C-alpha positions as CSV (number, residue, x, y, z in Angstrom):
1,M,15.3,-31.7,-46.4
2,Q,13.8,-33.3,-49.5
3,L,13.2,-36.7,-47.5
4,Q,11.7,-34.7,-44.7
5,S,9.2,-33.0,-47.1
6,F,8.4,-36.4,-48.6
7,Q,7.8,-38.1,-45.2
8,A,5.6,-35.3,-44.1
9,V,3.3,-35.5,-47.3
10,F,3.3,-39.2,-46.9
11,A,2.2,-39.0,-43.2
12,H,-0.3,-36.1,-43.7
13,G,-1.6,-36.4,-47.2
14,T,-1.4,-32.8,-48.2
15,T,1.4,-30.4,-49.1
16,V,-0.2,-27.8,-46.9
17,R,-0.1,-29.8,-43.7
18,A,3.4,-31.0,-44.7
19,A,4.6,-27.5,-44.9
20,E,3.0,-26.7,-41.5
21,V,4.8,-29.5,-39.7
22,T,8.1,-29.0,-41.5
23,G,8.2,-25.2,-41.2
24,R,8.7,-24.8,-44.9
25,S,6.5,-23.2,-47.7
26,Q,4.1,-25.2,-49.6
27,S,6.0,-24.4,-52.8
28,Q,9.3,-25.7,-51.2
29,V,7.6,-28.9,-50.2
30,S,6.2,-29.4,-53.8
31,A,9.6,-28.6,-55.2
32,D,11.2,-31.2,-53.0
33,L,8.6,-33.9,-54.2
34,R,9.3,-33.0,-57.8
35,A,13.0,-33.3,-57.3
36,I,12.7,-36.8,-55.8
37,E,10.3,-37.9,-58.6
38,A,12.8,-36.6,-61.1
39,Q,15.6,-38.7,-59.6
40,L,13.3,-41.8,-59.6
41,G,11.6,-41.2,-62.8
42,R,8.2,-42.3,-61.3
43,P,5.4,-40.4,-59.5
44,L,5.2,-40.7,-55.7
45,F,1.6,-39.7,-55.2
46,R,-1.8,-39.8,-56.8
47,R,-4.4,-37.1,-56.0
48,E,-7.6,-38.7,-54.7
49,S,-10.5,-36.8,-53.2
50,G,-8.3,-33.9,-52.3
51,R,-5.5,-35.9,-50.8
52,L,-2.2,-37.2,-52.0
53,T,-2.3,-40.9,-51.9
54,P,1.2,-42.8,-51.9
55,T,2.1,-44.9,-55.0
56,Q,4.1,-48.1,-54.8
57,A,7.2,-46.1,-55.4
58,A,6.3,-43.9,-52.5
59,E,5.9,-46.9,-50.2
60,Q,9.4,-48.1,-51.1
61,V,11.0,-44.7,-50.6
62,F,9.2,-44.3,-47.3
63,E,10.6,-47.6,-46.0
64,R,14.1,-46.4,-46.9
65,A,13.5,-42.9,-45.5
66,A,12.2,-44.3,-42.3
67,Q,15.4,-46.2,-41.8
68,V,17.5,-43.1,-42.4
69,F,15.4,-41.0,-40.0
70,E,15.4,-43.7,-37.3
71,A,19.3,-43.7,-37.5
72,H,19.2,-39.9,-37.4
73,Q,16.9,-40.0,-34.4
74,N,19.1,-42.3,-32.6
75,L,22.0,-40.1,-33.1
76,A,20.1,-37.0,-32.2
77,R,18.8,-38.3,-28.8
78,L,22.4,-39.1,-27.7
79,G,22.6,-35.5,-26.9
80,I,19.9,-35.7,-24.4
81,G,21.4,-35.3,-20.9
82,L,24.7,-34.0,-22.3
83,G,23.6,-30.4,-22.4
84,D,21.0,-30.2,-25.2
85,D,17.4,-29.5,-23.9
86,Q,14.8,-31.8,-25.3
87,V,11.0,-31.9,-24.9
88,L,8.8,-35.0,-25.0
89,T,5.0,-34.6,-25.3
90,F,3.6,-37.9,-24.2
91,G,-0.1,-39.0,-24.1
92,A,-1.8,-41.8,-22.2
93,P,-5.4,-42.7,-21.0
94,R,-6.5,-40.8,-17.8
95,S,-6.6,-44.1,-15.8
96,L,-2.8,-44.0,-15.9
97,S,-2.3,-40.4,-14.8
98,M,-1.9,-41.3,-11.2
99,T,0.0,-44.5,-11.5
100,L,2.3,-45.5,-14.4
101,L,2.8,-42.1,-15.9
102,P,4.3,-40.3,-12.8
103,R,6.8,-43.2,-12.4
104,M,7.7,-43.1,-16.1
105,A,8.3,-39.4,-16.0
106,R,10.5,-39.8,-12.9
107,D,12.5,-42.6,-14.5
108,L,13.0,-40.7,-17.8
109,R,14.1,-37.5,-16.0
110,Q,16.7,-39.7,-14.1
111,Q,18.0,-41.2,-17.4
112,F,17.8,-37.9,-19.4
113,P,18.4,-34.9,-17.0
114,N,17.8,-32.2,-19.6
115,L,14.6,-33.8,-20.8
116,S,11.4,-31.7,-20.3
117,I,8.2,-33.8,-20.2
118,A,4.6,-32.6,-21.1
119,L,2.1,-35.3,-20.2
120,K,-1.3,-35.3,-21.9
121,F,-4.3,-37.5,-21.0
122,G,-7.3,-38.5,-23.3
123,R,-9.3,-41.1,-25.0
124,Y,-7.5,-43.7,-27.2
125,P,-8.9,-42.3,-30.5
126,D,-7.9,-38.8,-29.6
127,L,-4.3,-39.8,-28.6
128,V,-3.9,-41.8,-31.9
129,A,-5.1,-38.8,-33.8
130,A,-2.8,-36.3,-31.9
131,V,0.2,-38.4,-32.6
132,A,-0.7,-39.1,-36.2
133,E,-1.2,-35.3,-36.8
134,G,2.1,-34.3,-35.1
135,R,0.4,-32.7,-32.2
136,M,2.0,-35.2,-29.8
137,D,5.3,-36.9,-29.9
138,Q,4.3,-40.3,-28.5
139,A,1.5,-42.0,-26.7
140,I,0.5,-45.3,-25.0
141,V,-2.6,-46.8,-26.6
142,K,-4.5,-49.9,-26.8
143,L,-4.2,-52.1,-29.9
144,P,-5.3,-52.6,-32.6
145,V,-4.2,-49.4,-34.2
146,S,-4.2,-49.2,-38.0
147,D,-3.3,-45.7,-38.9
148,W,-0.4,-45.8,-41.6
149,R,0.9,-42.5,-40.3
150,L,2.2,-44.2,-37.2
151,R,5.0,-46.3,-36.0
152,I,3.8,-48.8,-33.6
153,L,5.9,-50.6,-30.9
154,P,4.0,-53.2,-28.6
155,I,4.9,-53.1,-24.9
156,I,2.7,-55.3,-22.9
157,D,-0.2,-57.7,-22.9
158,V,-2.6,-57.5,-20.0
159,P,-5.3,-59.9,-18.8
160,L,-8.8,-58.8,-17.7
161,V,-9.2,-59.2,-14.0
162,V,-12.1,-59.2,-11.6
163,V,-11.5,-56.6,-8.8
164,M,-13.0,-57.3,-5.4
165,R,-12.6,-56.4,-1.7
166,A,-9.9,-58.4,0.2
167,D,-12.7,-60.0,2.3
168,D,-14.7,-61.2,-0.6
169,P,-15.3,-65.0,-0.8
170,L,-14.3,-65.1,-4.4
171,T,-10.6,-64.4,-3.4
172,A,-10.5,-68.2,-2.6
173,L,-10.6,-68.7,-6.5
174,D,-7.7,-68.4,-9.1
175,R,-10.1,-67.5,-11.9
176,V,-13.5,-65.9,-11.6
177,G,-16.2,-66.3,-14.4
178,P,-20.0,-65.7,-14.8
179,E,-20.8,-68.8,-12.8
180,A,-19.0,-67.7,-9.8
181,I,-20.2,-64.1,-10.1
182,G,-23.8,-65.1,-10.6
183,G,-26.2,-62.3,-9.9
184,R,-23.8,-60.1,-8.1
185,H,-23.5,-56.4,-9.0
186,L,-20.9,-55.5,-11.5
187,I,-19.6,-51.9,-12.0
188,R,-19.2,-51.5,-15.7
189,T,-17.0,-49.4,-17.9
190,S,-18.7,-47.7,-20.8
191,E,-20.8,-49.9,-23.0
192,G,-18.4,-49.9,-26.0
193,A,-15.3,-50.7,-23.8
194,P,-13.7,-54.1,-24.9
195,S,-13.6,-55.2,-21.3
196,W,-17.3,-54.8,-20.8
197,Q,-18.0,-56.5,-24.2
198,A,-15.9,-59.4,-23.1
199,V,-18.0,-59.7,-19.9
200,T,-21.2,-59.6,-21.7
201,A,-20.0,-62.2,-24.3
202,A,-18.9,-64.5,-21.4
203,F,-22.3,-64.1,-19.6
204,R,-24.2,-64.8,-22.8
205,Q,-22.2,-68.0,-23.4
206,S,-23.2,-69.1,-19.9
207,G,-26.8,-68.3,-20.5
208,R,-27.3,-65.3,-18.3
209,Q,-27.0,-61.5,-18.2
210,P,-24.6,-59.4,-16.2
211,Y,-26.4,-57.3,-13.5
212,S,-25.2,-53.7,-13.5
213,R,-26.6,-50.4,-12.3
214,I,-23.4,-48.2,-12.3
215,S,-21.4,-47.2,-15.3
216,V,-18.0,-45.3,-14.8
217,E,-15.4,-44.0,-17.1
218,G,-12.0,-44.5,-15.5
219,V,-10.5,-47.5,-13.7
220,G,-9.5,-45.4,-10.6
221,P,-13.2,-44.5,-9.7
222,I,-14.3,-48.0,-10.4
223,C,-11.7,-49.4,-8.0
224,R,-12.9,-46.9,-5.4
225,L,-16.5,-48.0,-5.9
226,V,-15.4,-51.6,-5.3
227,S,-13.7,-50.6,-2.1
228,E,-16.9,-48.9,-0.9
229,G,-18.8,-52.2,-1.3
230,E,-20.7,-51.3,-4.5
231,G,-19.9,-54.6,-6.2
232,L,-17.2,-56.2,-8.4
233,A,-15.6,-54.9,-11.6
234,V,-13.8,-56.4,-14.7
235,V,-11.0,-54.3,-15.9
236,N,-7.6,-54.8,-17.4
237,R,-4.8,-55.4,-14.9
238,L,-2.5,-52.7,-16.2
239,M,-5.0,-49.9,-15.2
240,A,-6.2,-51.7,-11.9
241,A,-2.9,-52.9,-10.4
242,D,-1.9,-49.7,-8.5
243,Y,-5.3,-48.7,-7.6
244,A,-6.0,-52.2,-6.2
245,G,-2.9,-52.1,-4.0
246,G,-3.6,-48.8,-2.6
247,L,-7.3,-49.6,-1.8
248,N,-6.5,-53.2,-0.3
249,L,-8.4,-54.8,-3.2
250,Q,-7.7,-58.2,-4.7
251,M,-7.6,-59.3,-8.4
252,R,-8.4,-62.6,-9.9
253,V,-8.1,-63.4,-13.6
254,F,-11.4,-63.3,-15.5
255,A,-12.6,-66.4,-17.1
256,P,-12.6,-67.0,-20.0
257,E,-9.2,-65.5,-20.0
258,T,-9.0,-62.4,-22.2
259,W,-5.9,-60.3,-22.9
260,E,-5.5,-56.7,-24.1
261,S,-2.4,-55.3,-25.8
262,F,-0.8,-51.9,-25.3
263,A,1.7,-50.1,-27.6
264,I,3.6,-46.9,-28.0
265,V,2.8,-45.0,-31.1
266,Q,5.0,-42.3,-32.8
267,N,4.4,-40.3,-35.9
268,A,6.2,-42.0,-38.8
269,S,7.9,-38.9,-39.9
270,A,9.5,-38.1,-36.5
271,T,13.1,-37.2,-36.9
272,H,14.3,-36.0,-33.5
273,G,13.9,-36.5,-29.7
274,L,13.5,-39.9,-28.0
275,T,12.9,-43.0,-29.9
276,M,10.1,-45.4,-29.0
277,T,12.7,-48.0,-27.8
278,D,14.0,-45.4,-25.4
279,V,10.6,-45.0,-23.9
280,Q,9.7,-48.6,-24.1
281,A,12.8,-49.4,-21.9
282,V,11.9,-46.9,-19.3
283,L,8.1,-48.0,-19.3
284,R,9.0,-51.6,-18.8
285,R,11.0,-50.6,-15.7
286,S,8.1,-48.4,-14.5
287,L,5.4,-51.1,-14.9
288,S,4.0,-52.8,-11.9
289,P,5.5,-56.3,-11.7
290,D,2.0,-58.0,-11.8
291,A,0.6,-55.8,-14.6
292,G,1.0,-58.3,-17.4
293,R,3.5,-59.9,-19.8
294,A,5.9,-57.5,-21.5
295,E,6.6,-57.7,-25.2
296,P,10.1,-58.9,-26.0
297,S,12.6,-56.0,-26.8
298,P,13.3,-55.6,-30.5
299,A,16.3,-57.4,-31.8
């Protein structure tokens, strides 16, 4: 229980929030910290701007505690499917809500029959914050992620692709870049999206500007617009693969080749439920075969 209090303070930065996520009182959490500090003979946290900042000693304790809790979590999840009810709250970008996530939920339920799943969808920053703050168990997000409150497990690297209709002349090419696209209309994602930034950078290097009159949030609607003849789109293959197949669209790798990386994140203080490696194994089976290149499994 002392280690649980310590990890919660380490992850959330205050004894108040640590008490909320552990179900203990603030005085109990503070007492647990004092007990650990007494055993170590060193302080674990410094108070800075109203938050508790970990010392070097806390970093060392946290590393050991994470190993203990990972082992505990591995043991706890063995009961899933053997009679113990478990709940997994899992987050993802909305573009995966009609493709990858339903398959993942199906495959998880087949492997763990007593598992209840709550799927949540949102923007990447919101998903990261929800997991870091303990409001969500796990989420699939786009790297990089640098929140020290999280464990991060990469799952797949995905290339950017040009999505086009099956009768488009560009299907004759293996790779499609600004020179091939020329002045054709491009349906863009939001201005700040890495995929659109990669497009604008590539066009800039070729001495031209991309032509775009439509901006859409969500790869599903973008692919639908492509199928309706509104132009081409450059998106990552993970999001586009299922939509393209269902709409009889073709994908060609965008040049210059650009890859985006995705990972599962989990709160560093998590002590129960499915591990990230459990979910990673199921996700890799659920992924479309042509989505991208999967990260190797942990040794």
